[in-house]
C-alpha positions as CSV (number, residue, x, y, z in Angstrom):
1,M,-51.9,-0.4,58.9
2,A,-54.4,1.0,56.4
3,W,-53.2,2.5,53.2
4,V,-55.3,4.7,50.9
5,V,-55.0,6.6,47.7
6,L,-55.9,10.2,48.2
7,I,-57.4,12.1,45.2
8,E,-57.1,15.9,45.0
9,E,-59.0,17.6,42.2
10,G,-60.9,20.7,41.3
11,V,-64.6,20.4,42.3
12,G,-67.6,22.7,41.9
13,W,-68.4,25.3,39.3
14,G,-67.7,29.0,38.7
15,D,-66.9,31.0,41.8
16,G,-67.6,27.9,43.9
17,M,-64.8,25.9,42.3
18,H,-62.3,24.7,44.9
19,W,-59.6,22.0,45.5
20,G,-61.3,18.9,47.0
21,L,-59.7,16.0,48.8
22,Y,-61.1,12.5,48.6
23,R,-59.8,9.0,49.1
24,S,-60.3,6.0,46.8
25,T,-63.1,3.7,47.7
26,H,-60.7,1.0,48.9
27,L,-58.4,0.5,51.9
28,F,-55.2,-1.5,51.3
29,N,-53.2,-3.7,53.7
30,S,-49.9,-2.8,52.0
31,R,-48.3,0.2,50.4
32,D,-47.5,-1.8,47.3
33,E,-51.3,-2.6,46.8
34,A,-52.1,1.1,47.2
35,R,-49.3,2.1,44.8
36,A,-50.7,-0.3,42.2
37,E,-54.2,1.3,42.6
38,A,-52.7,4.8,42.2
39,V,-51.1,3.7,38.9
40,R,-54.4,2.3,37.8
41,L,-56.3,5.5,38.7
42,T,-53.9,7.6,36.6
43,R,-55.8,5.9,33.7
44,D,-59.2,5.1,35.1
45,H,-60.2,8.0,37.5
46,T,-62.9,10.2,36.1
47,P,-62.4,13.7,37.6
48,E,-65.3,16.1,37.9
49,H,-63.5,18.4,35.4
50,P,-63.3,18.5,32.4
51,W,-66.7,17.1,31.6
52,T,-65.6,15.8,28.2
53,E,-62.1,14.3,28.2
54,K,-59.9,14.4,25.0
55,G,-56.8,12.9,26.5
56,R,-54.5,12.7,29.5
57,T,-50.9,12.8,30.5
58,A,-49.6,11.2,33.8
59,F,-46.5,12.2,35.7
60,R,-44.9,10.3,38.5
61,V,-43.8,12.9,41.1
62,S,-42.4,10.3,43.5
63,E,-43.0,6.6,44.3
64,D,-46.2,7.6,46.1
65,S,-47.5,10.5,44.1
66,F,-48.8,11.2,40.6
67,V,-50.2,14.3,38.8
68,V,-52.5,13.7,35.8
69,S,-53.2,16.5,33.3
70,V,-56.6,16.0,31.6
71,A,-57.3,17.8,28.3
72,G,-60.9,18.7,27.8
73,A,-63.0,20.0,24.9
74,A,-63.0,23.5,26.4
75,S,-60.3,23.6,29.1
76,D,-57.6,21.6,30.7
77,H,-57.6,20.4,34.4
78,H,-55.4,18.2,36.6
79,F,-55.7,15.9,39.6
80,R,-53.2,14.5,42.0
81,L,-53.0,10.9,43.4
82,T,-51.1,10.2,46.6
83,V,-50.5,7.0,48.4
84,A,-50.8,7.5,52.1
85,E,-50.9,5.6,55.4
86,E,-53.8,6.4,57.7
87,V,-52.5,7.5,61.1
88,V,-53.9,8.6,64.4
89,P,-54.0,12.4,64.5
90,G,-51.4,14.0,66.8
91,T,-49.3,10.9,67.1
92,G,-48.3,9.9,63.6
93,E,-48.9,6.2,64.7
94,P,-50.6,3.9,62.3
95,S,-54.4,3.8,62.7
96,G,-54.3,0.1,63.4
97,D,-57.1,-0.5,60.8
98,V,-56.3,-3.7,58.9
99,I,-58.4,-5.3,56.2
100,Q,-58.9,-9.0,56.8
101,E,-59.8,-9.9,53.2
102,P,-59.3,-7.9,50.0
103,E,-62.4,-6.0,49.0
104,E,-64.1,-6.7,45.7
105,R,-62.8,-3.9,43.5
106,S,-65.2,-2.1,41.2
107,S,-63.8,0.9,39.4
108,G,-62.4,2.4,42.6
109,V,-63.4,5.9,41.8
110,V,-65.8,8.2,43.5
111,P,-68.9,8.5,41.2
112,R,-69.7,11.9,39.7
113,G,-72.4,13.6,41.7
114,N,-71.3,11.9,45.0
115,R,-68.4,14.3,45.5
116,G,-69.5,16.5,48.4
117,A,-67.2,17.9,51.0
118,G,-65.3,15.3,53.1
119,W,-64.3,11.7,52.6
120,R,-66.0,9.1,50.4
């Protein structure tokens, strides 16, 4: 089984702003490891918006989901973190991907400027 932390946030600017879906840069062998990463990301994830953060408030929606409100200098934004198991499309069966050894963890966030459409 492969567990991930999905990150949903507003990306782009002006009329091109939309809700983007990404996953953390790490895969996890257990749900508990992914949950711990989601908790860490409530503090450490740097969303695309706002550019200048003044503060944040995190909300646990369920055991596997958080919403983080980020106050900016000019406007407020939010992002969502969800712990999910990767499955085979159409079957719901686990993907079978298992990590043999824990990855070296850097910040675990998708760097600003590398947030195009699709997975990272």
